[in-house]
Structure formats: structure tokens, C-alpha cells
C-alpha positions as CSV (number, residue, x, y, z in Angstrom):
1,M,6.1,29.4,13.0
2,P,7.6,29.6,9.9
3,G,9.9,26.8,8.4
4,M,8.4,24.2,10.2
5,P,6.9,21.5,8.3
6,R,3.1,21.2,9.2
7,P,2.1,17.7,9.9
8,R,0.4,15.1,7.6
9,I,-3.2,13.5,9.6
10,A,-4.2,10.9,7.5
11,A,-7.8,11.3,8.5
12,G,-10.0,8.0,7.9
13,A,-7.2,5.4,7.1
14,N,-9.2,2.6,5.9
15,L,-5.7,0.2,6.9
16,L,-8.1,-2.2,8.4
17,D,-9.5,-4.0,4.8
18,E,-8.0,-7.1,4.6
19,R,-6.5,-6.7,1.3
20,Y,-3.7,-4.7,3.7
21,T,-3.8,-6.8,6.9
22,D,-4.2,-10.2,5.0
23,G,-4.0,-9.7,1.4
24,I,-7.1,-10.8,0.7
25,Y,-8.9,-9.9,-2.2
26,F,-12.5,-10.8,-3.3
27,G,-11.9,-14.1,-0.8
28,K,-9.2,-15.1,-1.6
29,K,-5.2,-14.6,-0.8
30,R,-3.4,-12.7,-3.9
31,H,-0.3,-11.7,-1.6
32,E,1.0,-11.4,1.6
33,S,0.0,-8.1,4.5
34,D,1.7,-5.2,3.8
35,F,0.5,-3.2,6.1
36,D,3.8,-2.6,7.1
37,L,4.6,-1.3,3.8
38,V,1.7,1.0,3.4
39,L,2.5,2.9,7.0
40,E,6.3,3.0,5.2
41,R,5.0,4.4,2.3
42,S,2.6,6.8,4.3
43,L,5.8,8.0,5.9
44,E,7.9,8.5,3.6
45,R,5.3,11.0,2.3
46,G,5.0,13.3,5.6
47,V,2.4,11.4,7.3
48,S,2.9,12.0,11.1
49,H,-0.9,10.8,12.1
50,L,-3.1,7.7,11.1
51,I,-6.7,8.0,12.1
52,L,-8.2,4.4,11.5
53,T,-12.0,3.6,11.0
54,A,-13.8,1.2,12.0
55,G,-17.3,0.4,11.7
56,T,-17.8,-2.2,14.0
57,L,-16.7,-3.2,17.6
58,R,-15.3,-6.0,16.2
59,E,-13.3,-3.9,14.0
60,S,-12.5,-1.2,16.3
61,R,-11.0,-4.2,18.8
62,R,-8.9,-5.1,15.9
63,A,-7.6,-1.4,15.2
64,L,-6.7,-1.3,19.3
65,E,-5.2,-4.5,18.2
66,L,-2.9,-2.7,15.6
67,V,-2.5,0.4,17.4
68,E,-1.0,-1.8,20.4
69,A,1.1,-3.4,18.2
70,Y,3.0,-0.3,16.5
71,Q,2.8,2.1,19.2
72,A,6.2,0.3,20.3
73,K,7.9,1.1,16.9
74,E,9.8,3.8,16.7
75,D,9.9,5.4,13.5
76,A,6.1,3.9,12.8
77,P,3.3,7.2,12.3
78,S,0.7,8.1,14.8
79,I,-2.1,5.5,14.6
80,V,-4.6,7.6,16.3
81,L,-8.9,5.6,16.6
């Protein structure tokens, strides 16, 4: 529809990386988790959906935990596995 903003979808979002979830770089804790900030920045830039990538069953389970935690947040973008 004319005048309707197009949804922005971040496909292949690698947000399971421990640098986002735990603030760990090269095995050392560098800062607190900035996962919420990454989601906030994506919203500010018009992202409406995130598609998380997972390479293992363990990562897939972790992704599901993150999705369930953020589905309840009213302003959070949709997260899709």
C-alpha cells in the first residue's frame, strides 16, 4: 500500500553470540550483557522482525529461551527461529 512503511526484517541475526548475551570476548568478560540494547537499536532503526540463527541443538534451545523471554515485552520486535 502506498504510504505504508515496509517492514524491516533482520535475517540471520547472530544474537546468541556470548558477546551479546554475556559480554564475553575471546573468553574474557568485557562488559555486561547488551542484548537489550541491541534489540532497542534494532527497533529504533525500524526492524520489525528478527530471525535468530542457531548452529546446534543447544543454541536452538537457547534461542527458544530468548524468544520466550522477549515475546512478553510489548515493544520488542518479533523474534523468529
